[in-house]
C-alpha angles and dihedrals in degrees: 000000000000136000113231141163120235104237100172150339136247134219118215120172093178116052143129110296091234091068097036111130094025124115116238111214129196110229133192119203117244137193123247091279094055096255114140114250132201110274141102118298115227142194120248134184111245117224098162103052096253120171143202111300095023120130106228144180114237131195121206136199121003091350088065089064095056099083119095089243096052102034109141092355125132092255128141100174132031131182101228103169142021109220119230096184143344129213124199123185091344095309126105106239097174135024123174111240 
């Protein structure tokens, strides 16, 4: 799993029927405090109604195909949670506003 920030959305009118009706979000990897880090942004299928600016938890690879919405779909990344807060070494490093 990876922590990422949703930085945008995509629009795709032609896509595999198994992901039809699902939002495709553009995500940027972050560190454990929620700060964006250098790295390649990626697209992920949204199954939790996340939006731009949200800090999210993303699964990649075969784990991305384990949700009811992505089972047996051609999916490599899925947004599986919107984070409300994060704590590191006893200190809150992120809290959703």
